MOPAC internal coordinates of N, CA, C and O (Angstrom, degrees):
PM7 1SCF
backbone

  N    0.0000 0     0.00 0     0.00 0    0    0    0
  C    1.4515 1     0.00 0     0.00 0    1    0    0
  C    1.5262 1   107.84 1     0.00 0    2    1    0
  O    1.2310 1   120.77 1   -43.76 1    3    2    1
  N    1.3546 1   116.13 1   136.24 1    3    2    1
  C    1.4500 1   119.98 1  -179.39 1    5    3    2
  C    1.5131 1   112.35 1   -75.24 1    6    5    3
  O    1.2310 1   121.15 1   -11.49 1    7    6    5
  N    1.3238 1   115.40 1   168.51 1    7    6    5
  C    1.4706 1   119.93 1  -178.85 1    9    7    6
  C    1.5197 1   112.62 1   -61.14 1   10    9    7
  O    1.2310 1   120.43 1   140.27 1   11   10    9
  N    1.3238 1   116.78 1   -39.73 1   11   10    9
  C    1.4605 1   119.67 1   179.95 1   13   11   10
  C    1.5219 1   110.54 1   -62.88 1   14   13   11
  O    1.2310 1   120.65 1   135.69 1   15   14   13
  N    1.3218 1   116.37 1   -44.31 1   15   14   13
  C    1.4621 1   120.38 1  -179.79 1   17   15   14
  C    1.5214 1   110.65 1   -64.11 1   18   17   15
  O    1.2310 1   120.33 1   138.95 1   19   18   17
  N    1.3083 1   116.97 1   -41.05 1   19   18   17
  C    1.4588 1   120.33 1   179.10 1   21   19   18
  C    1.5227 1   110.79 1   -64.67 1   22   21   19
  O    1.2310 1   120.60 1   142.22 1   23   22   21
  N    1.3221 1   116.47 1   -37.78 1   23   22   21
  C    1.4635 1   120.57 1  -178.85 1   25   23   22
  C    1.5262 1   111.30 1   -70.40 1   26   25   23
  O    1.2310 1   120.05 1   144.85 1   27   26   25
  N    1.3275 1   117.51 1   -35.15 1   27   26   25
  C    1.4621 1   120.85 1  -176.78 1   29   27   26
  C    1.5250 1   113.68 1   -87.44 1   30   29   27
  O    1.2310 1   119.43 1   157.04 1   31   30   29
  N    1.3186 1   118.69 1   -22.96 1   31   30   29
  C    1.4631 1   121.73 1  -174.21 1   33   31   30
  C    1.5228 1   114.17 1   -52.73 1   34   33   31
  O    1.2310 1   118.54 1   133.32 1   35   34   33
  N    1.3381 1   120.39 1   -46.68 1   35   34   33
  C    1.4632 1   118.85 1  -179.62 1   37   35   34
  C    1.5337 1   112.94 1   -62.49 1   38   37   35
  O    1.2310 1   120.37 1   143.30 1   39   38   37
  N    1.3338 1   116.90 1   -36.70 1   39   38   37
  C    1.4494 1   120.53 1  -179.02 1   41   39   38
  C    1.5253 1   111.05 1   -71.53 1   42   41   39
  O    1.2310 1   120.58 1   138.62 1   43   42   41
  N    1.3251 1   116.50 1   -41.38 1   43   42   41
  C    1.4552 1   120.34 1   178.94 1   45   43   42
  C    1.5246 1   110.44 1   -66.88 1   46   45   43
  O    1.2310 1   119.84 1   141.79 1   47   46   45
  N    1.3267 1   117.92 1   -38.21 1   47   46   45
  C    1.4612 1   121.25 1   179.59 1   49   47   46
  C    1.5246 1   111.12 1   -63.91 1   50   49   47
  O    1.2310 1   119.93 1   147.00 1   51   50   49
  N    1.3270 1   117.73 1   -33.00 1   51   50   49
  C    1.4706 1   121.16 1   179.82 1   53   51   50
  C    1.5219 1   112.18 1   -62.93 1   54   53   51
  O    1.2310 1   120.21 1   147.48 1   55   54   53
  N    1.3188 1   117.20 1   -32.52 1   55   54   53
  C    1.4601 1   120.30 1  -179.81 1   57   55   54
  C    1.5231 1   111.88 1   -98.45 1   58   57   55
  O    1.2310 1   120.41 1  -168.84 1   59   58   57
  N    1.3277 1   116.82 1    11.16 1   59   58   57
  C    1.4553 1   121.24 1   174.51 1   61   59   58
  C    1.5136 1   115.46 1    85.04 1   62   61   59
  O    1.2310 1   120.10 1  -164.81 1   63   62   61
  N    1.3218 1   117.42 1    15.19 1   63   62   61
  C    1.4597 1   120.45 1   178.65 1   65   63   62
  C    1.5211 1   108.05 1  -101.72 1   66   65   63
  O    1.2310 1   121.21 1   -59.19 1   67   66   65
  N    1.3136 1   115.29 1   120.81 1   67   66   65
  C    1.4503 1   119.59 1   178.58 1   69   67   66
  C    1.5273 1   107.13 1  -111.32 1   70   69   67
  O    1.2310 1   120.66 1   -64.62 1   71   70   69
  N    1.3074 1   116.35 1   115.38 1   71   70   69
  C    1.4629 1   121.93 1   178.51 1   73   71   70
  C    1.5188 1   107.56 1  -109.17 1   74   73   71
  O    1.2310 1   121.35 1   -61.43 1   75   74   73
  N    1.3030 1   115.03 1   118.57 1   75   74   73
  C    1.4572 1   118.97 1   178.16 1   77   75   74
  C    1.5145 1   109.42 1   -73.77 1   78   77   75
  O    1.2310 1   119.91 1   -30.26 1   79   78   77
  N    1.3163 1   117.78 1   149.74 1   79   78   77
  C    1.4705 1   120.03 1  -178.79 1   81   79   78
  C    1.5271 1   112.98 1   -55.00 1   82   81   79
  O    1.2310 1   120.06 1   141.16 1   83   82   81
  N    1.3359 1   117.49 1   -38.84 1   83   82   81
  C    1.4670 1   119.21 1  -179.85 1   85   83   82
  C    1.5259 1   110.82 1   -65.07 1   86   85   83
  O    1.2310 1   121.12 1   139.71 1   87   86   85
  N    1.3380 1   115.47 1   -40.29 1   87   86   85
  C    1.4575 1   119.50 1   179.14 1   89   87   86
  C    1.5217 1   110.62 1   -65.65 1   90   89   87
  O    1.2310 1   120.52 1   138.13 1   91   90   89
  N    1.3032 1   116.62 1   -41.87 1   91   90   89
  C    1.4576 1   121.35 1  -179.91 1   93   91   90
  C    1.5257 1   110.47 1   -61.71 1   94   93   91
  O    1.2310 1   120.74 1   134.49 1   95   94   93
  N    1.3102 1   116.19 1   -45.51 1   95   94   93
  C    1.4645 1   120.49 1  -179.57 1   97   95   94
  C    1.5198 1   110.62 1   -65.14 1   98   97   95
  O    1.2310 1   120.28 1   140.38 1   99   98   97
  N    1.3395 1   117.07 1   -39.62 1   99   98   97
  C    1.4653 1   120.39 1   179.45 1  101   99   98
  C    1.5326 1   110.07 1   -63.52 1  102  101   99
  O    1.2310 1   120.48 1   139.59 1  103  102  101
  N    1.3379 1   116.69 1   -40.41 1  103  102  101
  C    1.4654 1   119.77 1   178.02 1  105  103  102
  C    1.5195 1   110.79 1   -68.14 1  106  105  103
  O    1.2310 1   120.22 1   139.10 1  107  106  105
  N    1.3268 1   117.19 1   -40.90 1  107  106  105
  C    1.4597 1   120.80 1  -179.68 1  109  107  106
  C    1.5218 1   111.31 1   -63.94 1  110  109  107
  O    1.2310 1   120.57 1   144.89 1  111  110  109
  N    1.3296 1   116.51 1   -35.11 1  111  110  109
  C    1.4582 1   120.75 1  -179.92 1  113  111  110
  C    1.5249 1   112.37 1   -72.04 1  114  113  111
  O    1.2310 1   120.41 1   156.16 1  115  114  113
  N    1.3181 1   116.82 1   -23.84 1  115  114  113
  C    1.4699 1   120.70 1  -174.98 1  117  115  114
  C    1.5256 1   111.84 1  -117.67 1  118  117  115
  O    1.2310 1   120.02 1  -142.61 1  119  118  117
  N    1.3202 1   117.56 1    37.39 1  119  118  117
  C    1.4616 1   121.50 1  -177.30 1  121  119  118
  C    1.5209 1   112.51 1   -55.39 1  122  121  119
  O    1.2310 1   120.23 1   133.32 1  123  122  121
  N    1.3001 1   117.17 1   -46.68 1  123  122  121
  C    1.4634 1   121.00 1  -176.55 1  125  123  122
  C    1.5192 1   110.63 1   -63.56 1  126  125  123
  O    1.2310 1   120.11 1   134.90 1  127  126  125
  N    1.3241 1   117.39 1   -45.10 1  127  126  125
  C    1.4621 1   120.92 1  -179.78 1  129  127  126
  C    1.5261 1   110.84 1   -64.20 1  130  129  127
  O    1.2310 1   119.95 1   140.36 1  131  130  129
  N    1.3247 1   117.70 1   -39.64 1  131  130  129
  C    1.4656 1   121.08 1   179.32 1  133  131  130
  C    1.5242 1   110.33 1   -66.39 1  134  133  131
  O    1.2310 1   120.06 1   134.93 1  135  134  133
  N    1.3260 1   117.49 1   -45.07 1  135  134  133
  C    1.4665 1   120.54 1   179.49 1  137  135  134
  C    1.5294 1   111.61 1   -63.30 1  138  137  135
  O    1.2310 1   120.36 1   139.65 1  139  138  137
  N    1.3218 1   116.93 1   -40.35 1  139  138  137
  C    1.4617 1   120.39 1   178.35 1  141  139  138
  C    1.5256 1   110.45 1   -65.66 1  142  141  139
  O    1.2310 1   120.09 1   142.00 1  143  142  141
  N    1.3243 1   117.44 1   -38.00 1  143  142  141
  C    1.4625 1   120.97 1   178.60 1  145  143  142
  C    1.5189 1   110.87 1   -65.82 1  146  145  143
  O    1.2310 1   120.38 1   135.00 1  147  146  145
  N    1.3176 1   116.88 1   -45.00 1  147  146  145
  C    1.4679 1   120.74 1   178.42 1  149  147  146
  C    1.5243 1   110.12 1   -62.09 1  150  149  147
  O    1.2310 1   120.11 1   137.54 1  151  150  149
  N    1.3259 1   117.40 1   -42.46 1  151  150  149
  C    1.4604 1   121.41 1   178.43 1  153  151  150
  C    1.5226 1   110.49 1   -61.75 1  154  153  151
  O    1.2310 1   120.29 1   134.10 1  155  154  153
  N    1.3286 1   117.05 1   -45.90 1  155  154  153
  C    1.4655 1   121.39 1  -179.08 1  157  155  154
  C    1.5224 1   111.11 1   -63.51 1  158  157  155
  O    1.2310 1   120.14 1   133.75 1  159  158  157
  N    1.3189 1   117.34 1   -46.25 1  159  158  157
  C    1.4631 1   120.98 1  -179.64 1  161  159  158
  C    1.5281 1   110.19 1   -64.68 1  162  161  159
  O    1.2310 1   120.39 1   138.01 1  163  162  161
  N    1.3342 1   116.87 1   -41.99 1  163  162  161
  C    1.4631 1   120.28 1   178.17 1  165  163  162
  C    1.5143 1   112.27 1   -60.80 1  166  165  163
  O    1.2310 1   120.28 1   136.84 1  167  166  165
  N    1.3328 1   117.08 1   -43.16 1  167  166  165
  C    1.4639 1   120.30 1   178.78 1  169  167  166
  C    1.5204 1   111.46 1   -67.03 1  170  169  167
  O    1.2310 1   120.21 1   143.50 1  171  170  169
  N    1.3152 1   117.20 1   -36.50 1  171  170  169
  C    1.4606 1   120.55 1   177.70 1  173  171  170
  C    1.5238 1   110.73 1   -63.32 1  174  173  171
  O    1.2310 1   120.61 1   135.29 1  175  174  173
  N    1.3193 1   116.44 1   -44.71 1  175  174  173
  C    1.4630 1   120.66 1   178.46 1  177  175  174
  C    1.5254 1   110.07 1   -63.74 1  178  177  175
  O    1.2310 1   120.51 1   135.05 1  179  178  177
  N    1.3391 1   116.63 1   -44.95 1  179  178  177
  C    1.4729 1   120.75 1  -179.85 1  181  179  178
  C    1.5267 1   110.61 1   -59.81 1  182  181  179
  O    1.2310 1   120.32 1   134.00 1  183  182  181
  N    1.3320 1   116.98 1   -46.00 1  183  182  181
  C    1.4643 1   120.01 1  -179.33 1  185  183  182
  C    1.5180 1   111.67 1   -64.06 1  186  185  183
  O    1.2310 1   120.07 1   141.01 1  187  186  185
  N    1.3200 1   117.46 1   -38.99 1  187  186  185
  C    1.4666 1   119.70 1   178.59 1  189  187  186
  C    1.5222 1   111.01 1   -66.32 1  190  189  187
  O    1.2310 1   119.99 1   142.12 1  191  190  189
  N    1.3211 1   117.63 1   -37.88 1  191  190  189
  C    1.4616 1   120.23 1   177.83 1  193  191  190
  C    1.5205 1   111.28 1   -67.03 1  194  193  191
  O    1.2310 1   120.25 1   140.35 1  195  194  193
  N    1.3343 1   117.13 1   -39.65 1  195  194  193
  C    1.4611 1   120.29 1   179.54 1  197  195  194
  C    1.5202 1   111.60 1   -68.57 1  198  197  195
  O    1.2310 1   119.81 1   147.60 1  199  198  197
  N    1.3248 1   117.96 1   -32.40 1  199  198  197
  C    1.4552 1   121.21 1  -179.44 1  201  199  198
  C    1.5202 1   112.49 1   -67.75 1  202  201  199
  O    1.2310 1   119.68 1   153.98 1  203  202  201
  N    1.3140 1   118.22 1   -26.02 1  203  202  201
  C    1.4625 1   120.19 1  -179.79 1  205  203  202
  C    1.5198 1   111.74 1   -73.40 1  206  205  203
  O    1.2310 1   119.96 1   156.49 1  207  206  205
  N    1.3080 1   117.69 1   -23.51 1  207  206  205
  C    1.4492 1   121.33 1  -177.74 1  209  207  206
  C    1.5201 1   113.05 1    80.52 1  210  209  207
  O    1.2310 1   120.46 1  -179.61 1  211  210  209
  N    1.3113 1   116.73 1     0.39 1  211  210  209
  C    1.4614 1   120.46 1  -177.95 1  213  211  210
  C    1.5227 1   110.10 1   -91.50 1  214  213  211
  O    1.2310 1   121.51 1   -42.49 1  215  214  213
  N    1.3118 1   114.72 1   137.51 1  215  214  213
  C    1.4545 1   121.89 1   171.49 1  217  215  214
  C    1.5125 1   105.30 1  -146.86 1  218  217  215
  O    1.2310 1   121.01 1   -80.25 1  219  218  217
  N    1.3027 1   115.68 1    99.75 1  219  218  217
  C    1.4555 1   121.68 1  -175.33 1  221  219  218
  C    1.5213 1   108.93 1  -116.26 1  222  221  219
  O    1.2310 1   120.44 1   -47.51 1  223  222  221
  N    1.3143 1   116.76 1   132.49 1  223  222  221
  C    1.4544 1   121.73 1   176.48 1  225  223  222
  C    1.5234 1   106.93 1  -122.62 1  226  225  223
  O    1.2310 1   121.03 1   -51.89 1  227  226  225
  N    1.3372 1   115.63 1   128.11 1  227  226  225
  C    1.4623 1   118.86 1   177.48 1  229  227  226
  C    1.5211 1   109.15 1  -141.03 1  230  229  227
  O    1.2310 1   121.30 1   -20.69 1  231  230  229
  N    1.3098 1   115.12 1   159.31 1  231  230  229
  C    1.4611 1   121.55 1   177.71 1  233  231  230
  C    1.5154 1   107.14 1  -129.81 1  234  233  231
  O    1.2310 1   120.75 1   -64.04 1  235  234  233
  N    1.3174 1   116.17 1   115.96 1  235  234  233
  C    1.4613 1   123.19 1  -178.77 1  237  235  234
  C    1.5177 1   111.42 1    47.43 1  238  237  235
  O    1.2310 1   120.58 1  -134.30 1  239  238  237
  N    1.3166 1   116.50 1    45.70 1  239  238  237
  C    1.4497 1   121.86 1   177.41 1  241  239  238
  C    1.5178 1   115.10 1    84.72 1  242  241  239
  O    1.2310 1   119.89 1   171.42 1  243  242  241
  N    1.3150 1   117.81 1    -8.58 1  243  242  241
  C    1.4634 1   122.00 1   178.63 1  245  243  242
  C    1.5210 1   108.61 1   -89.40 1  246  245  243
  O    1.2310 1   119.50 1   -60.49 1  247  246  245
  N    1.3392 1   118.56 1   119.51 1  247  246  245
  C    1.4660 1   119.45 1  -179.93 1  249  247  246
  C    1.5287 1   111.60 1   -67.02 1  250  249  247
  O    1.2310 1   121.13 1   -48.19 1  251  250  249
  N    1.3206 1   115.44 1   131.81 1  251  250  249
  C    1.4667 1   121.74 1   178.12 1  253  251  250
  C    1.5287 1   109.46 1  -100.25 1  254  253  251
  O    1.2310 1   120.81 1   134.46 1  255  254  253
  N    1.3382 1   116.06 1   -45.54 1  255  254  253
  C    1.4538 1   120.87 1  -178.69 1  257  255  254
  C    1.5176 1   109.02 1  -153.55 1  258  257  255
  O    1.2310 1   120.54 1   -35.95 1  259  258  257
  N    1.3328 1   116.57 1   144.05 1  259  258  257
  C    1.4588 1   122.13 1   176.75 1  261  259  258
  C    1.5179 1   109.55 1  -136.11 1  262  261  259
  O    1.2310 1   120.95 1   -63.73 1  263  262  261
  N    1.3209 1   115.78 1   116.27 1  263  262  261
  C    1.4580 1   119.95 1   176.75 1  265  263  262
  C    1.5241 1   110.13 1   -68.21 1  266  265  263
  O    1.2310 1   120.41 1   147.64 1  267  266  265
  N    1.3226 1   116.82 1   -32.36 1  267  266  265
  C    1.4616 1   119.63 1   179.10 1  269  267  266
  C    1.5272 1   111.26 1   -63.82 1  270  269  267
  O    1.2310 1   120.23 1   145.18 1  271  270  269
  N    1.3316 1   117.17 1   -34.82 1  271  270  269
  C    1.4694 1   120.81 1   179.12 1  273  271  270
  C    1.5233 1   112.22 1   -78.33 1  274  273  271
  O    1.2310 1   120.12 1   139.78 1  275  274  273
  N    1.3289 1   117.38 1   -40.22 1  275  274  273
  C    1.4643 1   120.65 1  -174.08 1  277  275  274
  C    1.5219 1   113.42 1   -93.97 1  278  277  275
  O    1.2310 1   120.24 1   156.33 1  279  278  277
  N    1.3309 1   117.14 1   -23.67 1  279  278  277
  C    1.4596 1   120.80 1  -179.46 1  281  279  278
  C    1.5165 1   114.02 1    78.32 1  282  281  279
  O    1.2310 1   120.04 1  -165.27 1  283  282  281
  N    1.3234 1   117.54 1    14.73 1  283  282  281
  C    1.4668 1   120.75 1   179.97 1  285  283  282
  C    1.5233 1   109.39 1  -149.94 1  286  285  283
  O    1.2310 1   121.43 1   -12.50 1  287  286  285
  N    1.3266 1   114.87 1   167.50 1  287  286  285
  C    1.4597 1   120.81 1   176.42 1  289  287  286
  C    1.5225 1   109.13 1   -85.64 1  290  289  287
  O    1.2310 1   119.97 1   -31.21 1  291  290  289
  N    1.3311 1   117.66 1   148.79 1  291  290  289
  C    1.4702 1   119.84 1  -179.49 1  293  291  290
  C    1.5252 1   111.19 1   -79.09 1  294  293  291
  O    1.2310 1   120.98 1   -21.00 1  295  294  293
  N    1.3210 1   115.72 1   159.00 1  295  294  293
  C    1.4537 1   118.09 1   169.62 1  297  295  294
  C    1.5313 1   107.35 1   -96.63 1  298  297  295
  O    1.2310 1   120.63 1   -11.63 1  299  298  297
  N    1.2904 1   116.41 1   168.37 1  299  298  297
  C    1.4619 1   120.90 1  -174.41 1  301  299  298
  C    1.5287 1   112.11 1   -61.54 1  302  301  299
  O    1.2310 1   120.32 1   141.95 1  303  302  301
  N    1.3327 1   116.99 1   -38.05 1  303  302  301
  C    1.4687 1   120.51 1  -179.40 1  305  303  302
  C    1.5247 1   111.21 1   -62.36 1  306  305  303
  O    1.2310 1   120.13 1   139.75 1  307  306  305
  N    1.3380 1   117.36 1   -40.25 1  307  306  305
  C    1.4652 1   120.64 1   178.34 1  309  307  306
  C    1.5229 1   111.46 1   -62.40 1  310  309  307
  O    1.2310 1   121.05 1   137.55 1  311  310  309
  N    1.3206 1   115.59 1   -42.45 1  311  310  309
  C    1.4538 1   119.27 1   179.86 1  313  311  310
  C    1.5218 1   111.79 1   -66.03 1  314  313  311
  O    1.2310 1   120.69 1   136.36 1  315  314  313
  N    1.3260 1   116.29 1   -43.64 1  315  314  313
  C    1.4669 1   120.31 1   179.89 1  317  315  314
  C    1.5268 1   110.42 1   -63.67 1  318  317  315
  O    1.2310 1   120.31 1   135.42 1  319  318  317
  N    1.3400 1   117.01 1   -44.58 1  319  318  317
  C    1.4666 1   120.36 1   178.50 1  321  319  318
  C    1.5233 1   111.44 1   -63.02 1  322  321  319
  O    1.2310 1   120.59 1   138.05 1  323  322  321
  N    1.3264 1   116.47 1   -41.95 1  323  322  321
  C    1.4542 1   120.62 1   179.99 1  325  323  322
  C    1.5105 1   112.83 1   -63.38 1  326  325  323
  O    1.2310 1   120.75 1   137.40 1  327  326  325
  N    1.3222 1   116.17 1   -42.60 1  327  326  325
  C    1.4670 1   120.17 1   178.44 1  329  327  326
  C    1.5259 1   109.97 1   -67.13 1  330  329  327
  O    1.2310 1   120.18 1   138.60 1  331  330  329
  N    1.3231 1   117.25 1   -41.40 1  331  330  329
  C    1.4722 1   120.66 1   178.96 1  333  331  330
  C    1.5276 1   110.20 1   -61.57 1  334  333  331
  O    1.2310 1   119.86 1   137.45 1  335  334  333
  N    1.3245 1   117.87 1   -42.55 1  335  334  333
  C    1.4637 1   121.10 1   178.45 1  337  335  334
  C    1.5169 1   111.31 1   -65.90 1  338  337  335
  O    1.2310 1   120.44 1   139.90 1  339  338  337
  N    1.3418 1   116.77 1   -40.10 1  339  338  337
  C    1.4640 1   119.74 1   178.40 1  341  339  338
  C    1.5158 1   110.96 1   -64.53 1  342  341  339
  O    1.2310 1   120.48 1   140.39 1  343  342  341
  N    1.3298 1   116.69 1   -39.61 1  343  342  341
  C    1.4697 1   120.02 1   178.24 1  345  343  342
  C    1.5240 1   111.26 1   -65.48 1  346  345  343
  O    1.2310 1   120.74 1   144.63 1  347  346  345
  N    1.3409 1   116.20 1   -35.37 1  347  346  345
  C    1.4571 1   120.36 1  -179.73 1  349  347  346
  C    1.5288 1   111.80 1   -80.45 1  350  349  347
  O    1.2310 1   120.49 1   170.38 1  351  350  349
  N    1.3226 1   116.67 1    -9.62 1  351  350  349
  C    1.4616 1   120.66 1   178.80 1  353  351  350
  C    1.4990 1   113.75 1    86.02 1  354  353  351
  O    1.2310 1   119.95 1  -168.98 1  355  354  353
  N    1.3249 1   117.70 1    11.02 1  355  354  353
  C    1.4622 1   121.75 1  -179.62 1  357  355  354
  C    1.5116 1   111.00 1   -89.01 1  358  357  355
  O    1.2310 1   120.57 1    -4.78 1  359  358  357
  N    1.3456 1   116.51 1   175.22 1  359  358  357
  C    1.4660 1   120.29 1   178.60 1  361  359  358
  C    1.5160 1   111.04 1   -72.58 1  362  361  359
  O    1.2310 1   120.43 1   -31.55 1  363  362  361
  N    1.3162 1   116.78 1   148.45 1  363  362  361
  C    1.4631 1   121.35 1   178.06 1  365  363  362
  C    1.5199 1   108.80 1  -111.62 1  366  365  363
  O    1.2310 1   120.93 1   -18.00 1  367  366  365
  N    1.3283 1   115.82 1   162.00 1  367  366  365
  C    1.4640 1   126.08 1  -179.72 1  369  367  366
  C    1.4537 1   110.65 1    64.44 1  370  369  367
  O    1.2310 1   120.10 1   180.00 1  371  370  369

């Protein structure tokens, strides 16, 4: 087992992740391929979400913002105000 794997093993075990030395070495050897795969999958998911036109923000079931209802994307101030109101238990939107 490499030094990195030995250093991370106790921390990973605490959260219930068990990485075998062979698996760790295989991942370390293919860092570029793994990063490219994660990037590709992330972009695919992002593009599929954008194609739906939906952008919904909610807090514990309370709707904060809905692009489907308003027809536009929110600005940061709207999101912050909506979350603050939801935390305070007041009405949103």
